[in-house]
N, C-alpha and C positions, 0 to 999 in steps of 0.2 A: 841368251845362250845358256843351257844348263852345264854344270860342271862335268868333268870327266870322272869316271869311278876313281882313278888314281888320285885326283884332287881331293876327293871326299875321303879316301883312305888316308891321306897324309894328315887330315885334321882329327883323326880317331885318337891319337895319343893325348890330345888336349881335353878329353871328355873323361866323365866318370866311367868306371869299369863296366857298370852294367849296360850304360849307353854304348860303350865301345863293342861290347859283345853283340847286343841287339842290333844296333845300326850297321856294323860290319857284315853281318849275315845278310841284312837287307840290300846292302851295296852290290854284294856278290850276286843276288838274285836278279837285281836291276840290270847289272853288267851282262847277265846272261840272256836278257831279253833280245830277241833277233829283230822285232819290228822297231823301227826308229821312233814312230810317235809315242807308243806306250814306254819305251826306254827312256826317252827325254822327259816325258811327265814323271816317271818314277824318280829319275835323278834330280829333277826340279824340287819335288815333295821332300826327298831326303836332305837336300840342301837346307830347307827350312827347319827340319827336324835336328840337323847338326847344329845350326845357329842357336836354337832353343836349348840344346844340350849343352853347348859352350857357354851360354849365359848361366845356365844352372851351376855349372864348374866354377865360373868366375865368382858367382854369388857365394858359394862355399868358401872359395880361397879368401874372400874379403871378410867372411864371417869368423875366421880364426882370431880368437881374443888375444890380448897381450898376456905373455906367459912369465910367471916369475915363481921361484921356489923357496919355500921356507928354510932358512939357513941352518936351523937346528936339526933338520932331519939328515941322517947319514947318507941316504940316497942322493940328497943335493950335492954332497961333497963329491960323489962319484958320476954326477950326471954325464960328464963330457965322456968318460970311459963307456958308460952304457950306451950313450947316443952313438959312438963310434962302432960299437959291436953291432947294434941294431942296423946301422947304415951298411955294414960290410958283410953281414951274414943274414941268411934267410931265417934261421931259428937262433934264439938267444935264451939261455937259462939265467935267470936272476935269483940267486938264493939269499934270503936275509930274514933274520929273526923278527918276530913281532915288534913293531915299533920302528922299523928301519925306514917306513915311508914309501915302500915299493909299490903298495896298492894304489896310492893316490898320486905319486909322482911319475911313474912310468908312462901312463897315458899322456901326460903333458910333455914328457920327453919326445914321444912319438909325434905329437902334434908340432912340436917346434922342428922337427925333422922333415915336416911337410906331409907326413902321413894324415889320414883322415879326411882328405879332400876328394881324392879319386874314389875313395870308398870310406865307409865308417871304420873307426877304430872300435872293434868289438871287445868288450872286457868282461869275462865271465866270473861269477862268484858262485860258491856252492849253495848259498842260502839267499832267500828273497830279502830278508832284512839287511844283509850286507850289501846286496845290489843297490838297494835304495838309499842307504845311509852313505855309501861310498860316492854314489852319484851326486848327492846333496853337498857332499864336502868338496868334490872336485869343482862342482859349479860355483860354489861360494868362493873358492880359491881363485877361479878365473874370472870372478866377477860377472857371471851370466845367469839368467833365469833358468832354473831347472826345466827341462823339456825343450830347450832351444839347443845351443851348441853342445850341451851335455844333457842326456836324457837316460832312462832306464826302462826296462821291460821285464816284468815278472808275470807269473800267472795271475790273472784277473786285474792287472794294472799295467797300462802302457803310457809311459810318459816320454816317448821318443817320436821323432817324425823323420820325414826323408831329409830334412835340413840338419838333422843331429850329426855332429862330428864324433863324439865320444858317446858310445851307448854301452851302459851297464846292463848286464843280464844275468840270470841263472844259466848254468851250463844246460839244464833241461830245455830252456827256450832256444839255445843255439842248436841243440839236437833236433828240436821240431822244425827250425828253419832250414835245416839241412835237407829235408824232404823236398821242399819248394825250390831250394837253391843249392843243388848238390855241389856246386863249385865255389860256394861262398862269394859270389861276384858282388854282393852287398858290401863286403869288407876289403880294405887293402892291408889291415892289420888285425890280428887276434892275440889278445892277451888272456892267457889261461892262468887264472889266480888260484893260489892254494893247491896246486897240483898234487903236493905231498898227501893230501887227504885221500887219494886213489879212489874216489867215488867211481861207480860204475860209469856214470856219464863222462867223467873226466878221462877215464882210461879209453872209453870208446871214442871220443873226440880225438885224443892224441893218437890212437891207433888209425883213425880215419885221415887225420892231417898227414900222417907219415906217408899215406898213398897218394894223397892229393897234391902235395907240394911240388913234385917233380912237373906237374902239369900247370902250376900256378907260380912261376918263378917271381912274380910281382908281389906275392902275398907274403908278408912278414909275420912271424909267429914268436911271441914272447912268452915263456913259461916261467911263473913265479912259484917259489916254494920256500917253505922254512928250510933251514940248513940241514934237511933230512934227505941224504941220499941223492943230491942233484946229479951225481955222476950217472945215475941209471937213465935219467931223462936225456942227458947228453949223449949216452951210447945208442939210445933208441933213435936219436936224430943225427947219427953219423958224426958224433963227435962235436956237437954244437958247443960253442964257448960257454963257459960257466963264470958268472961274475958274482962274488959273495960279498954281501954288504952287512957291515955289523948292526945289530940292534941298538936302539938308544935305550940302554937299561941301566938302572942303578942296582946296587946289591940287594938282593931279596933273602931275608932270614926265613928258613923253613923250620916250622915247629909241628912235631907229630903229636896229636892228641886223639888217640884211637877211641872208638866207641867203647871198647872194653879196655879200661886202663891196665897197664902192665902190673901184674900182682907182685912182681919182684920175688916170686918163688916161696914166700912164707905163707904159713896157714892163715895168719891174721890178714895178710895182704890179700890172699885169694877171697877171703870173706869180704874184705872192704872193696874189692874191685867189682863194683856193680856196673853192669851193661847199661848204657844210656840209648835211648832212640835218637834218630838222626836230628829231629827238630830240637831236642833238648841240648844235643852236641853243638849245633849252630848257635843257639841262644848262649851256651857257655863260652863258645870262642868269641862271640860278640862282646861279652862281658870282659873277657881277657883282654880284648883289643881296645876297649874303652878305657882301660887303665894305661895303655901305652901312650896314647896322645890322639890329636884330632886327625881326621881323614875319613874319606868314604870307603865303604866295604863292598866287595863284589863276592857273592856266594853262588857257586855253581850247583845247580840241582838237576835232577834227572828229567823232570817233566813238569807240565802245569799243575798236576795234582799236588805234587810235593812243593811247588811254588806257593799254591794256595794255603796248604797246611802250615808252612812255615810264616807266611805273612800273617795268618790268624794268630798264631802264637806270638808274634812280634807287635801286636796291636795294643796300645794303651799301656796303662799301668807303669812298670818299670821301663818301658820302651817308648814312653811318650815323647822323648827327645829324637827319636829317629824318624826319618822320612823313608818309608819302605816301598820300594818301586820293582814291580815285577818286569821281566824282559824275556819274551818268547816270540816265536814267529807269527802266531795267530793273533797278537795284541794289535789293537788299533794303531794307526799311525800317530794319532795324538798322544796315546799312552807311550809309544816308543820315544817320541819327541822329548817327553819329560826327562827320560834317562840321559839323552845325549845333550840336553840344555842345561843340566845341572852344573857342568863344569864351567859354562860361561859366567854363571852368577858368581862362582868363587873367583874366576879370573877378574871380574869387575869389582871384587872386594865387598860383594853383598853378603850379609850374614845369612847362613843357612843351616838347618838342621843336618846333622850328620846323616847321609844318604846310605841306605842298605839296599844295593841292587840284587835282586833274586833272579838269576838267569839260568836258561839251559845252555848247552855248549854252543849256541849261536854267538856267545860273548867270548868264545875261545880263540878265534882267529879273525882276521880281515879288519873288523871295526874295533875301534878303541873307546871303551866308555871312560869319559873324562873324569879326572879327579880321584881315581881309585889309589888308594895307599895300601889297603889290606885285601887279601883274598882268603875266603874259607873254602876248602875243596873236599867234599866227601868222597871224591875219587871214583865216582860212578857216572855213567850216561846210558841213555837208551841206544842200543846199537842193533841195527837191522841185521837179521840172520835168518836163513832159510831152514826150516826144520824138515829134515828128510822123513821123519816119523809121521808128522801131521800133514806134510806137503803144502804148507803155508809159509809165507814170509812173516817173521814176528819181530817184535821190538823189545827184547828182554832188557832188563837193567844189568849192566856188566861193569866191571872195574875197568877204568880207562887205562891205556898204555902209558908207559914212562914218558914217551914224547908228549902225549896230551897233558899229562900232569905237569910237565915242564912249561908247556905253553900257558897253561893256567896261572902257574906261580909268576910267569913273566908279566902277567897283567898288571901287577902291583908295583913294578919297578920302572914305571914310565916317567915319572915326573919327580920322584925322590926315592930314597931307600923305602923298601916295603917289607911286609911280613906276610907270609903265606902259611895258614894253619890248615895241616891235612888231617882229616878226621879218620886216619888210618895209621899203621905202625910203619916204621922205617923198613922193617923186614918185608912187610907186605909190598912197599914200593919196589924194593930190590927184586922180589920175586915175580914182578909183572913183566910182560913182554915188552921189548924196546919200542916197538911200533904197533899201532893198530893194523890188523889184517886188511889188506886191500878188499874193497866191497866185492869184488868179482870172485873172491874165494868164499864168500859167505852168502851167496844170493842164488836164486834159481836163474838160470841163464836163458829160459825160454824167450824172455822179452828182448834180450840182446840178439838172439838168433833170428827172431821175426823182425827186429829193426834191420839187421844185416840183409835179410831177404827182401825187405821193402825198398832198401837202397841199392838192390842188385850188386851186393858186394861179394856174393858167392860164399 
């Protein structure tokens, strides 16, 4: 005897969200069949599919690994408060400085709450490098192989499957999926990380979620940000609770060593103040830090060419004791691993040469380069900007904002007291804007308008 439509409907809540949606529509169609034979046949087939879907749900529930939290991370101390907020609210804002552990621990808190079974926990990062390294770190902490319970998907690389519980991805990948799955039925939880960066993708996703959430009451959204203006995100989502978590930082001494030294006003001083190029200034700063004590150095540079020029200048001769490592998005995975494996050797007490990591602003947020005690910051980055005159999107090198400069300095206060050498003056820092302009204010909006049209957003 086939089941009744009501019996099949009663089993839907125990299935994955996509199965609930797909099978629910088919049950309604079967229930509407007037001829008894085809109706009973359709209901029998649906029963078999419901059984298969229930087995899939149970397999995901059993695949949830044992969860523990590193005691030294500030987020671990607040995990019960964060869990309660996620359980009781649809949208939660978690604000915490670099090093608080929010990026790696919040997905685990969601998993412990039972999220990630009915749908995946989607976790977005602004950069491909961050998506992959964060996925590797979470998989390592949960004791699972990457690509199983924890996976990632970025352009040209997909290490996630239908059995994945926590899926790291770039915000661009989530936008692409939106076209095929406009209600995000693949996910029961979305974590939008580094929202303060206000990239076009992040702003678009947040605007879209604001519209979608009333029709998806089962979808939880966690927005994480540095402690930069979390109230604006809260207001956008109708007064969502904000939980602030302190960063795990030690004191950082900031030293200003501008390319053109301060001439102190005298005629002799003005003659003595010779401008240096950036490569020479970085080399001088490394020399100064060598005299302070041991520890690895992170140098922020604007792009691959600047990294190559600086690496060439630091090869051999006086710099034979340094291990110079580049870090940028297009670097091979093996080369990127060298940067993140370095801290493990020092943890295990193995001797190693002082590492100098030459990085673009991918190292500014999300992922932590281990073992860094010193930062050298020329204070510039390539910032995407639309030119009204030439009608093209450009990537000029511009001074970074005070907020970005502070994020960079914070990178050397993670494991002990640190020193940040800024290759510009204190007056220059004080004159900079507090925050970087949101990308929506410096880009051509044609792509956004086309995307909105494609999604029928009006």
